[in-house]
Residue, then its C-alpha position, 0 to 999 in steps of 0.5 A: m500499500k501506498v500514496v501515488e498523489l495528492r490531487d485536489l489541493r485547496r490552500k485554506e487560509t491561515p493567520l500565521h504565514y509560517i502555517r499553511e494548511y490545505s484539505g484534498t485528494a489522496v489517491l491511495e494504491r494497493a495490488g494495483v487496486r486506486i481508491e480516493q480518500a479526502i485528506v488534510f494537511t498542515i506545514e509548519r516551518r520551523p525556524l531551523g530544519s525540515p517543517e513538521v508537517s501533520a496529516r489527517f484523514l476524514e474518513d478510515p481509509e481501512w489500511p494501515l493508517l501510520p505507512l499512509l500519514r507516513g506517505v503523506r508527510d513524505l509527499a507533501v515536503k516533496l510536493d513543498k521543496e519543488g514548489r507543485l503547492p497551492 
């Protein structure tokens, strides 16, 4: 099981400039079967080091949650570094 992509991302306005909140859809794949799950994640910039990413699924994906959340976090950091987040 893995997170293939994050799509339909929308940025929510926050009063703090170093915290960015996003909502969208995570495309998950397991044994050739793909499903889409609604997701919300936050990227918080720290003064030193890498950004802190927290994520949660709006519905239970019925797969082990920790590997999926790790995949979402890794993909969110990658998209942020590439400048592909809205």
